[in-house]
N, C-alpha and C positions, 0 to 999 in steps of 0.2 A: 456564460463566458462573455467577457468584454471583447468587442471586435474593434477594428480600426487601428490597433497598435501595429506599426510596421517599422522594421529596421532592416538596413542592408548590412550584411556581414560577409566575411571571407571564410571559405572552407579552409581549414588548417590541417596539417598532418599531426596526428596524436598517436604516438607509438606506431603500430603497424596499420592503423586505419586513418580515417578522416573524421573531423569533428567540427561542429559549429556551437559556439557558446550561446546559451539562452540567457539573454540579459534580464535583469531584475524586472523592468517594466513589462517585458513580454511574459515572464514567468508569472507575475501577479495577474496579468490580464487573462492568462490561460489557466490560472489556479494550479500551477505546477509548484511542487515543493521538493526539497531534497529527499531522496528515497522513494519518490513516486514511481511505481512500475509503469512503463509506457510500452506501446507497440509502435514500431517503425515500419511503414508500409510504402512501397513504391506504387504511385498512382499515375494516371496520365499526365497530370500537371507537374509532377515532381515527387517529393517525399512528404508523407503525412506522418506526423508524430502526435499521438493522442494517448490519454490515460488507458492503461490496460484494464480489461474487464476483470475486476476482482470482486470477491465477496464483500458486501457492505459490512461495515462495523456495526455490531448490535449495541443497542442501548442497554443500560442495566435492566430496565423494565422488560425488554424483549428477552434478555437472558433469564430473568426470573420466571417469566411465563413458560419458557422452554424447559425449566428445571423440573425433573420428576424424581422425587425422593426414592421411590421404589426402584428406579433404574440407576440412579446416580449414587446409591448407597445411603447409609445413615450417618451415624456418628463417625467422625474421622479419627478420633483418639479414644481408645478404650480406657476405662477407668480402673481396670483390674488386669492382672497378668493374664495373658492369653496363650502363652507358649512357654518356652524354656528360657525366659529372660534371666540374665545374671545381674544381680545388684550388689 
């Protein structure tokens, strides 16, 4: 993360709570994006906002390594009737 980006802002009323807007330069420096889950924690110095501990997104190669045909099934579509289908 880039450090050294600092802005002064005002706490504003948003609905029944309070809010501070994260400006674009601060969001870029912190690698924050819309929809990012965060944790908000009260610490001795004030409030700490950081990305939530989430499961990392797997690459295709990692997903393929984890795939087990015996466990995850075989053919998804049957080539013949398997039940009481009506045609």
